[in-house]
C-alpha positions in Angstrom: 8.6 46.7 64.6 8.3 44.5 61.6 5.4 44.5 59.3 4.7 41.8 57.2 3.7 42.0 54.0 1.4 38.7 53.2 0.8 37.7 49.0 -2.5 39.6 49.2 -0.8 43.0 49.6 1.7 41.8 46.9 -0.9 41.2 45.2 -2.5 44.0 45.4 0.6 46.1 44.7 1.4 44.5 41.5 -2.3 45.2 40.0 -1.7 48.6 40.9 1.4 48.6 39.1 0.1 46.8 36.2 -2.6 49.7 35.6 0.1 52.1 35.4 -0.4 53.7 39.0 1.8 54.5 41.7 1.0 52.0 45.3 1.4 53.7 47.8 2.2 51.1 51.0 1.2 52.8 54.4 1.3 51.2 58.7 -1.7 51.7 60.0 -1.5 50.1 63.7 0.2 46.7 63.6 -0.8 46.0 59.7 -0.5 47.9 56.4 -2.8 49.2 53.9 -2.5 49.8 50.0 -3.2 52.9 48.5 -3.5 53.7 44.7 -2.9 56.4 43.3 -4.0 58.0 40.1 -2.9 61.4 38.3 -4.2 63.2 35.4 -1.8 65.3 33.3 -3.6 68.4 32.9 -0.8 70.9 30.8 2.2 69.2 29.5 4.9 71.5 27.9 5.9 70.7 24.2 9.2 70.8 23.6 9.6 70.1 20.0 7.5 73.4 19.2 8.0 75.6 22.3 4.3 75.8 23.5 2.0 74.1 25.2 -1.7 72.4 25.3 -3.5 72.8 28.2 -6.7 70.4 28.7 -9.8 72.5 29.5 -8.3 75.9 29.4 -11.1 78.0 29.0 -11.4 77.0 32.6 -8.2 78.6 33.4 -9.3 82.2 32.4 
């Protein structure tokens, strides 16, 4: 069964992507829903110094 994506769905997806987040499109019955996924980097290794920086590292111990 094909689901038709109208202009409202396209506009919602474009707005999410412009904010730098991921848009997830799911089928729900005979329609679609658009979800916005936001992820926050909590830890990222530093390649230039060989170490890393943790945000809120005191809560990990």
